[in-house]
mmCIF file as Biopython writes it, N, C-alpha, C and O atoms, coordinates in Angstrom:
data_model
#
loop_
_atom_site.group_PDB
_atom_site.id
_atom_site.type_symbol
_atom_site.label_atom_id
_atom_site.label_alt_id
_atom_site.label_comp_id
_atom_site.label_asym_id
_atom_site.label_entity_id
_atom_site.label_seq_id
_atom_site.pdbx_PDB_ins_code
_atom_site.Cartn_x
_atom_site.Cartn_y
_atom_site.Cartn_z
_atom_site.occupancy
_atom_site.B_iso_or_equiv
_atom_site.auth_seq_id
_atom_site.auth_asym_id
_atom_site.pdbx_PDB_model_num
ATOM 1   N N  . MET A ? 1  ? 14.663  2.381   7.870  1.0 0.0 1  A 1 
ATOM 2   C CA . MET A ? 1  ? 13.406  3.082   7.934  1.0 0.0 1  A 1 
ATOM 3   C C  . MET A ? 1  ? 13.698  4.566   8.120  1.0 0.0 1  A 1 
ATOM 4   O O  . MET A ? 1  ? 14.570  4.954   8.898  1.0 0.0 1  A 1 
ATOM 5   N N  . SER A ? 2  ? 12.965  5.365   7.406  1.0 0.0 2  A 1 
ATOM 6   C CA . SER A ? 2  ? 13.122  6.803   7.496  1.0 0.0 2  A 1 
ATOM 7   C C  . SER A ? 2  ? 11.930  7.398   8.247  1.0 0.0 2  A 1 
ATOM 8   O O  . SER A ? 2  ? 10.794  6.957   8.073  1.0 0.0 2  A 1 
ATOM 9   N N  . HIS A ? 3  ? 12.192  8.373   9.059  1.0 0.0 3  A 1 
ATOM 10  C CA . HIS A ? 3  ? 11.109  9.035   9.768  1.0 0.0 3  A 1 
ATOM 11  C C  . HIS A ? 3  ? 11.487  10.486  10.033 1.0 0.0 3  A 1 
ATOM 12  O O  . HIS A ? 3  ? 12.644  10.879  9.888  1.0 0.0 3  A 1 
ATOM 13  N N  . LEU A ? 4  ? 10.507  11.260  10.418 1.0 0.0 4  A 1 
ATOM 14  C CA . LEU A ? 4  ? 10.690  12.686  10.614 1.0 0.0 4  A 1 
ATOM 15  C C  . LEU A ? 4  ? 10.144  13.068  11.974 1.0 0.0 4  A 1 
ATOM 16  O O  . LEU A ? 4  ? 9.011   12.724  12.311 1.0 0.0 4  A 1 
ATOM 17  N N  . HIS A ? 5  ? 10.933  13.769  12.751 1.0 0.0 5  A 1 
ATOM 18  C CA . HIS A ? 5  ? 10.466  14.281  14.033 1.0 0.0 5  A 1 
ATOM 19  C C  . HIS A ? 5  ? 9.939   15.689  13.814 1.0 0.0 5  A 1 
ATOM 20  O O  . HIS A ? 5  ? 10.634  16.542  13.262 1.0 0.0 5  A 1 
ATOM 21  N N  . ILE A ? 6  ? 8.715   15.928  14.244 1.0 0.0 6  A 1 
ATOM 22  C CA . ILE A ? 6  ? 8.094   17.235  14.074 1.0 0.0 6  A 1 
ATOM 23  C C  . ILE A ? 6  ? 8.072   17.921  15.437 1.0 0.0 6  A 1 
ATOM 24  O O  . ILE A ? 6  ? 7.497   17.383  16.384 1.0 0.0 6  A 1 
ATOM 25  N N  . PRO A ? 7  ? 8.681   19.084  15.554 1.0 0.0 7  A 1 
ATOM 26  C CA . PRO A ? 7  ? 8.700   19.782  16.840 1.0 0.0 7  A 1 
ATOM 27  C C  . PRO A ? 7  ? 7.289   20.153  17.312 1.0 0.0 7  A 1 
ATOM 28  O O  . PRO A ? 7  ? 6.388   20.380  16.505 1.0 0.0 7  A 1 
ATOM 29  N N  . ASP A ? 8  ? 7.122   20.208  18.622 1.0 0.0 8  A 1 
ATOM 30  C CA . ASP A ? 8  ? 5.826   20.592  19.191 1.0 0.0 8  A 1 
ATOM 31  C C  . ASP A ? 8  ? 5.416   21.972  18.699 1.0 0.0 8  A 1 
ATOM 32  O O  . ASP A ? 8  ? 6.237   22.886  18.626 1.0 0.0 8  A 1 
ATOM 33  N N  . GLY A ? 9  ? 4.158   22.112  18.369 1.0 0.0 9  A 1 
ATOM 34  C CA . GLY A ? 9  ? 3.617   23.391  17.955 1.0 0.0 9  A 1 
ATOM 35  C C  . GLY A ? 9  ? 3.777   23.695  16.479 1.0 0.0 9  A 1 
ATOM 36  O O  . GLY A ? 9  ? 3.301   24.733  16.019 1.0 0.0 9  A 1 
ATOM 37  N N  . LEU A ? 10 ? 4.435   22.822  15.718 1.0 0.0 10 A 1 
ATOM 38  C CA . LEU A ? 10 ? 4.674   23.085  14.305 1.0 0.0 10 A 1 
ATOM 39  C C  . LEU A ? 10 ? 3.443   22.801  13.458 1.0 0.0 10 A 1 
ATOM 40  O O  . LEU A ? 10 ? 3.154   23.540  12.516 1.0 0.0 10 A 1 
ATOM 41  N N  . LEU A ? 11 ? 2.714   21.731  13.785 1.0 0.0 11 A 1 
ATOM 42  C CA . LEU A ? 11 ? 1.516   21.385  13.020 1.0 0.0 11 A 1 
ATOM 43  C C  . LEU A ? 11 ? 0.305   22.146  13.559 1.0 0.0 11 A 1 
ATOM 44  O O  . LEU A ? 11 ? 0.100   22.205  14.772 1.0 0.0 11 A 1 
ATOM 45  N N  . PRO A ? 12 ? -0.489  22.722  12.672 1.0 0.0 12 A 1 
ATOM 46  C CA . PRO A ? 12 ? -1.714  23.377  13.121 1.0 0.0 12 A 1 
ATOM 47  C C  . PRO A ? 12 ? -2.676  22.363  13.744 1.0 0.0 12 A 1 
ATOM 48  O O  . PRO A ? 12 ? -2.685  21.188  13.376 1.0 0.0 12 A 1 
ATOM 49  N N  . VAL A ? 13 ? -3.475  22.834  14.680 1.0 0.0 13 A 1 
ATOM 50  C CA . VAL A ? 13 ? -4.425  21.958  15.378 1.0 0.0 13 A 1 
ATOM 51  C C  . VAL A ? 13 ? -5.365  21.277  14.390 1.0 0.0 13 A 1 
ATOM 52  O O  . VAL A ? 13 ? -5.704  20.108  14.574 1.0 0.0 13 A 1 
ATOM 53  N N  . ALA A ? 14 ? -5.788  21.978  13.356 1.0 0.0 14 A 1 
ATOM 54  C CA . ALA A ? 14 ? -6.720  21.398  12.386 1.0 0.0 14 A 1 
ATOM 55  C C  . ALA A ? 14 ? -6.123  20.161  11.714 1.0 0.0 14 A 1 
ATOM 56  O O  . ALA A ? 14 ? -6.859  19.224  11.404 1.0 0.0 14 A 1 
ATOM 57  N N  . TRP A ? 15 ? -4.830  20.132  11.485 1.0 0.0 15 A 1 
ATOM 58  C CA . TRP A ? 15 ? -4.196  18.980  10.819 1.0 0.0 15 A 1 
ATOM 59  C C  . TRP A ? 15 ? -4.204  17.755  11.711 1.0 0.0 15 A 1 
ATOM 60  O O  . TRP A ? 15 ? -4.653  16.686  11.298 1.0 0.0 15 A 1 
ATOM 61  N N  . TRP A ? 16 ? -3.703  17.902  12.951 1.0 0.0 16 A 1 
ATOM 62  C CA . TRP A ? 16 ? -3.639  16.701  13.786 1.0 0.0 16 A 1 
ATOM 63  C C  . TRP A ? 16 ? -5.019  16.308  14.299 1.0 0.0 16 A 1 
ATOM 64  O O  . TRP A ? 16 ? -5.273  15.123  14.515 1.0 0.0 16 A 1 
ATOM 65  N N  . ALA A ? 17 ? -5.912  17.267  14.497 1.0 0.0 17 A 1 
ATOM 66  C CA . ALA A ? 17 ? -7.278  16.931  14.916 1.0 0.0 17 A 1 
ATOM 67  C C  . ALA A ? 17 ? -8.010  16.225  13.766 1.0 0.0 17 A 1 
ATOM 68  O O  . ALA A ? 17 ? -8.759  15.274  13.991 1.0 0.0 17 A 1 
ATOM 69  N N  . GLY A ? 18 ? -7.788  16.693  12.544 1.0 0.0 18 A 1 
ATOM 70  C CA . GLY A ? 18 ? -8.390  16.031  11.388 1.0 0.0 18 A 1 
ATOM 71  C C  . GLY A ? 18 ? -7.883  14.612  11.223 1.0 0.0 18 A 1 
ATOM 72  O O  . GLY A ? 18 ? -8.657  13.702  10.925 1.0 0.0 18 A 1 
ATOM 73  N N  . GLY A ? 19 ? -6.601  14.423  11.415 1.0 0.0 19 A 1 
ATOM 74  C CA . GLY A ? 19 ? -6.026  13.075  11.345 1.0 0.0 19 A 1 
ATOM 75  C C  . GLY A ? 19 ? -6.584  12.167  12.424 1.0 0.0 19 A 1 
ATOM 76  O O  . GLY A ? 19 ? -6.809  10.980  12.190 1.0 0.0 19 A 1 
ATOM 77  N N  . LEU A ? 20 ? -6.805  12.722  13.600 1.0 0.0 20 A 1 
ATOM 78  C CA . LEU A ? 20 ? -7.381  11.944  14.692 1.0 0.0 20 A 1 
ATOM 79  C C  . LEU A ? 20 ? -8.816  11.526  14.365 1.0 0.0 20 A 1 
ATOM 80  O O  . LEU A ? 20 ? -9.211  10.391  14.632 1.0 0.0 20 A 1 
ATOM 81  N N  . VAL A ? 21 ? -9.585  12.435  13.793 1.0 0.0 21 A 1 
ATOM 82  C CA . VAL A ? 21 ? -10.970 12.129  13.412 1.0 0.0 21 A 1 
ATOM 83  C C  . VAL A ? 21 ? -10.999 11.035  12.342 1.0 0.0 21 A 1 
ATOM 84  O O  . VAL A ? 21 ? -11.816 10.117  12.418 1.0 0.0 21 A 1 
ATOM 85  N N  . VAL A ? 22 ? -10.127 11.125  11.362 1.0 0.0 22 A 1 
ATOM 86  C CA . VAL A ? 22 ? -10.067 10.108  10.305 1.0 0.0 22 A 1 
ATOM 87  C C  . VAL A ? 22 ? -9.676  8.749   10.892 1.0 0.0 22 A 1 
ATOM 88  O O  . VAL A ? 22 ? -10.267 7.729   10.540 1.0 0.0 22 A 1 
ATOM 89  N N  . ALA A ? 23 ? -8.688  8.732   11.779 1.0 0.0 23 A 1 
ATOM 90  C CA . ALA A ? 23 ? -8.256  7.476   12.401 1.0 0.0 23 A 1 
ATOM 91  C C  . ALA A ? 23 ? -9.386  6.853   13.216 1.0 0.0 23 A 1 
ATOM 92  O O  . ALA A ? 23 ? -9.590  5.640   13.167 1.0 0.0 23 A 1 
ATOM 93  N N  . LEU A ? 24 ? -10.116 7.669   13.959 1.0 0.0 24 A 1 
ATOM 94  C CA . LEU A ? 24 ? -11.228 7.139   14.744 1.0 0.0 24 A 1 
ATOM 95  C C  . LEU A ? 24 ? -12.348 6.621   13.844 1.0 0.0 24 A 1 
ATOM 96  O O  . LEU A ? 24 ? -12.958 5.595   14.144 1.0 0.0 24 A 1 
ATOM 97  N N  . ALA A ? 25 ? -12.622 7.318   12.752 1.0 0.0 25 A 1 
ATOM 98  C CA . ALA A ? 25 ? -13.652 6.866   11.813 1.0 0.0 25 A 1 
ATOM 99  C C  . ALA A ? 25 ? -13.276 5.516   11.208 1.0 0.0 25 A 1 
ATOM 100 O O  . ALA A ? 25 ? -14.129 4.638   11.075 1.0 0.0 25 A 1 
ATOM 101 N N  . LEU A ? 26 ? -12.006 5.344   10.841 1.0 0.0 26 A 1 
ATOM 102 C CA . LEU A ? 26 ? -11.558 4.070   10.285 1.0 0.0 26 A 1 
ATOM 103 C C  . LEU A ? 26 ? -11.618 2.959   11.327 1.0 0.0 26 A 1 
ATOM 104 O O  . LEU A ? 26 ? -11.958 1.821   11.005 1.0 0.0 26 A 1 
ATOM 105 N N  . LEU A ? 27 ? -11.291 3.283   12.562 1.0 0.0 27 A 1 
ATOM 106 C CA . LEU A ? 27 ? -11.358 2.293   13.636 1.0 0.0 27 A 1 
ATOM 107 C C  . LEU A ? 27 ? -12.796 1.846   13.879 1.0 0.0 27 A 1 
ATOM 108 O O  . LEU A ? 27 ? -13.057 0.656   14.056 1.0 0.0 27 A 1 
ATOM 109 N N  . ILE A ? 28 ? -13.726 2.798   13.887 1.0 0.0 28 A 1 
ATOM 110 C CA . ILE A ? 28 ? -15.138 2.461   14.080 1.0 0.0 28 A 1 
ATOM 111 C C  . ILE A ? 28 ? -15.642 1.613   12.922 1.0 0.0 28 A 1 
ATOM 112 O O  . ILE A ? 28 ? -16.366 0.641   13.136 1.0 0.0 28 A 1 
ATOM 113 N N  . ARG A ? 29 ? -15.266 1.969   11.700 1.0 0.0 29 A 1 
ATOM 114 C CA . ARG A ? 29 ? -15.696 1.194   10.520 1.0 0.0 29 A 1 
ATOM 115 C C  . ARG A ? 29 ? -15.160 -0.230  10.578 1.0 0.0 29 A 1 
ATOM 116 O O  . ARG A ? 29 ? -15.900 -1.181  10.327 1.0 0.0 29 A 1 
ATOM 117 N N  . ALA A ? 30 ? -13.894 -0.382  10.904 1.0 0.0 30 A 1 
ATOM 118 C CA . ALA A ? 30 ? -13.307 -1.720  10.997 1.0 0.0 30 A 1 
ATOM 119 C C  . ALA A ? 30 ? -13.973 -2.534  12.100 1.0 0.0 30 A 1 
ATOM 120 O O  . ALA A ? 30 ? -14.193 -3.735  11.947 1.0 0.0 30 A 1 
ATOM 121 N N  . SER A ? 31 ? -14.289 -1.884  13.193 1.0 0.0 31 A 1 
ATOM 122 C CA . SER A ? 31 ? -14.957 -2.573  14.293 1.0 0.0 31 A 1 
ATOM 123 C C  . SER A ? 31 ? -16.339 -3.064  13.881 1.0 0.0 31 A 1 
ATOM 124 O O  . SER A ? 31 ? -16.725 -4.186  14.206 1.0 0.0 31 A 1 
ATOM 125 N N  . ARG A ? 32 ? -17.081 -2.226  13.168 1.0 0.0 32 A 1 
ATOM 126 C CA . ARG A ? 32 ? -18.417 -2.624  12.722 1.0 0.0 32 A 1 
ATOM 127 C C  . ARG A ? 32 ? -18.360 -3.725  11.678 1.0 0.0 32 A 1 
ATOM 128 O O  . ARG A ? 32 ? -19.210 -4.616  11.674 1.0 0.0 32 A 1 
ATOM 129 N N  . LEU A ? 33 ? -17.378 -3.680  10.796 1.0 0.0 33 A 1 
ATOM 130 C CA . LEU A ? 33 ? -17.266 -4.714  9.767  1.0 0.0 33 A 1 
ATOM 131 C C  . LEU A ? 33 ? -16.889 -6.066  10.363 1.0 0.0 33 A 1 
ATOM 132 O O  . LEU A ? 33 ? -17.302 -7.105  9.848  1.0 0.0 33 A 1 
ATOM 133 N N  . SER A ? 34 ? -16.117 -6.064  11.433 1.0 0.0 34 A 1 
ATOM 134 C CA . SER A ? 34 ? -15.669 -7.330  12.008 1.0 0.0 34 A 1 
ATOM 135 C C  . SER A ? 34 ? -16.568 -7.822  13.136 1.0 0.0 34 A 1 
ATOM 136 O O  . SER A ? 34 ? -16.311 -8.876  13.718 1.0 0.0 34 A 1 
ATOM 137 N N  . ARG A ? 35 ? -17.607 -7.078  13.445 1.0 0.0 35 A 1 
ATOM 138 C CA . ARG A ? 35 ? -18.485 -7.441  14.562 1.0 0.0 35 A 1 
ATOM 139 C C  . ARG A ? 35 ? -19.132 -8.806  14.363 1.0 0.0 35 A 1 
ATOM 140 O O  . ARG A ? 35 ? -19.247 -9.581  15.313 1.0 0.0 35 A 1 
ATOM 141 N N  . HIS A ? 36 ? -19.552 -9.105  13.147 1.0 0.0 36 A 1 
ATOM 142 C CA . HIS A ? 36 ? -20.266 -10.357 12.887 1.0 0.0 36 A 1 
ATOM 143 C C  . HIS A ? 36 ? -19.363 -11.458 12.330 1.0 0.0 36 A 1 
ATOM 144 O O  . HIS A ? 36 ? -19.840 -12.554 12.038 1.0 0.0 36 A 1 
ATOM 145 N N  . ALA A ? 37 ? -18.106 -11.189 12.185 1.0 0.0 37 A 1 
ATOM 146 C CA . ALA A ? 37 ? -17.178 -12.195 11.668 1.0 0.0 37 A 1 
ATOM 147 C C  . ALA A ? 37 ? -16.754 -13.141 12.790 1.0 0.0 37 A 1 
ATOM 148 O O  . ALA A ? 37 ? -16.672 -12.753 13.956 1.0 0.0 37 A 1 
ATOM 149 N N  . SER A ? 38 ? -16.492 -14.366 12.417 1.0 0.0 38 A 1 
ATOM 150 C CA . SER A ? 38 ? -16.035 -15.333 13.419 1.0 0.0 38 A 1 
ATOM 151 C C  . SER A ? 38 ? -14.577 -15.027 13.783 1.0 0.0 38 A 1 
ATOM 152 O O  . SER A ? 38 ? -13.843 -14.445 12.983 1.0 0.0 38 A 1 
ATOM 153 N N  . PRO A ? 39 ? -14.169 -15.415 14.970 1.0 0.0 39 A 1 
ATOM 154 C CA . PRO A ? 39 ? -12.770 -15.188 15.366 1.0 0.0 39 A 1 
ATOM 155 C C  . PRO A ? 39 ? -11.776 -15.852 14.403 1.0 0.0 39 A 1 
ATOM 156 O O  . PRO A ? 39 ? -10.692 -15.321 14.164 1.0 0.0 39 A 1 
ATOM 157 N N  . GLN A ? 40 ? -12.147 -17.005 13.855 1.0 0.0 40 A 1 
ATOM 158 C CA . GLN A ? 40 ? -11.263 -17.693 12.915 1.0 0.0 40 A 1 
ATOM 159 C C  . GLN A ? 40 ? -11.081 -16.863 11.642 1.0 0.0 40 A 1 
ATOM 160 O O  . GLN A ? 40 ? -9.969  -16.761 11.123 1.0 0.0 40 A 1 
ATOM 161 N N  . ARG A ? 41 ? -12.164 -16.270 11.140 1.0 0.0 41 A 1 
ATOM 162 C CA . ARG A ? 41 ? -12.068 -15.444 9.933  1.0 0.0 41 A 1 
ATOM 163 C C  . ARG A ? 41 ? -11.198 -14.209 10.183 1.0 0.0 41 A 1 
ATOM 164 O O  . ARG A ? 41 ? -10.393 -13.833 9.331  1.0 0.0 41 A 1 
ATOM 165 N N  . ILE A ? 42 ? -11.358 -13.590 11.331 1.0 0.0 42 A 1 
ATOM 166 C CA . ILE A ? 42 ? -10.549 -12.416 11.672 1.0 0.0 42 A 1 
ATOM 167 C C  . ILE A ? 42 ? -9.083  -12.800 11.747 1.0 0.0 42 A 1 
ATOM 168 O O  . ILE A ? 42 ? -8.217  -12.053 11.291 1.0 0.0 42 A 1 
ATOM 169 N N  . ALA A ? 43 ? -8.799  -13.966 12.322 1.0 0.0 43 A 1 
ATOM 170 C CA . ALA A ? 43 ? -7.416  -14.422 12.412 1.0 0.0 43 A 1 
ATOM 171 C C  . ALA A ? 43 ? -6.825  -14.673 11.027 1.0 0.0 43 A 1 
ATOM 172 O O  . ALA A ? 43 ? -5.669  -14.330 10.778 1.0 0.0 43 A 1 
ATOM 173 N N  . TYR A ? 44 ? -7.603  -15.267 10.127 1.0 0.0 44 A 1 
ATOM 174 C CA . TYR A ? 44 ? -7.127  -15.508 8.768  1.0 0.0 44 A 1 
ATOM 175 C C  . TYR A ? 44 ? -6.882  -14.205 8.020  1.0 0.0 44 A 1 
ATOM 176 O O  . TYR A ? 44 ? -5.909  -14.094 7.275  1.0 0.0 44 A 1 
ATOM 177 N N  . GLN A ? 45 ? -7.756  -13.216 8.209  1.0 0.0 45 A 1 
ATOM 178 C CA . GLN A ? 45 ? -7.579  -11.925 7.545  1.0 0.0 45 A 1 
ATOM 179 C C  . GLN A ? 45 ? -6.327  -11.216 8.052  1.0 0.0 45 A 1 
ATOM 180 O O  . GLN A ? 45 ? -5.602  -10.601 7.270  1.0 0.0 45 A 1 
ATOM 181 N N  . GLY A ? 46 ? -6.077  -11.297 9.330  1.0 0.0 46 A 1 
ATOM 182 C CA . GLY A ? 46 ? -4.883  -10.682 9.886  1.0 0.0 46 A 1 
ATOM 183 C C  . GLY A ? 46 ? -3.629  -11.371 9.400  1.0 0.0 46 A 1 
ATOM 184 O O  . GLY A ? 46 ? -2.606  -10.715 9.206  1.0 0.0 46 A 1 
ATOM 185 N N  . ARG A ? 47 ? -3.677  -12.639 9.202  1.0 0.0 47 A 1 
ATOM 186 C CA . ARG A ? 47 ? -2.529  -13.410 8.728  1.0 0.0 47 A 1 
ATOM 187 C C  . ARG A ? 47 ? -2.233  -13.097 7.266  1.0 0.0 47 A 1 
ATOM 188 O O  . ARG A ? 47 ? -1.070  -13.029 6.869  1.0 0.0 47 A 1 
ATOM 189 N N  . SER A ? 48 ? -3.286  -12.905 6.460  1.0 0.0 48 A 1 
ATOM 190 C CA . SER A ? 48 ? -3.079  -12.685 5.026  1.0 0.0 48 A 1 
ATOM 191 C C  . SER A ? 48 ? -2.597  -11.259 4.728  1.0 0.0 48 A 1 
ATOM 192 O O  . SER A ? 48 ? -2.161  -10.985 3.610  1.0 0.0 48 A 1 
ATOM 193 N N  . ALA A ? 49 ? -2.666  -10.365 5.688  1.0 0.0 49 A 1 
ATOM 194 C CA . ALA A ? 49 ? -2.246  -8.972  5.465  1.0 0.0 49 A 1 
ATOM 195 C C  . ALA A ? 49 ? -0.725  -8.849  5.419  1.0 0.0 49 A 1 
ATOM 196 O O  . ALA A ? 49 ? -0.203  -7.825  4.979  1.0 0.0 49 A 1 
ATOM 197 N N  . ARG A ? 50 ? -0.027  -9.854  5.856  1.0 0.0 50 A 1 
ATOM 198 C CA . ARG A ? 50 ? 1.434   -9.766  5.908  1.0 0.0 50 A 1 
ATOM 199 C C  . ARG A ? 50 ? 2.060   -10.038 4.614  1.0 0.0 50 A 1 
ATOM 200 O O  . ARG A ? 50 ? 3.285   -10.001 4.502  1.0 0.0 50 A 1 
#
């Protein structure tokens, strides 16, 4: 696996704040979509993602 370490202060605040907003929006959307699903369906969806 390849990865990159980014030193503190290198990324502008707008970049990491924007990424945080996008991640939270996706989390909220996923939460709303799975709210009415049965636990069994959620388990099957998680299993099929692999």
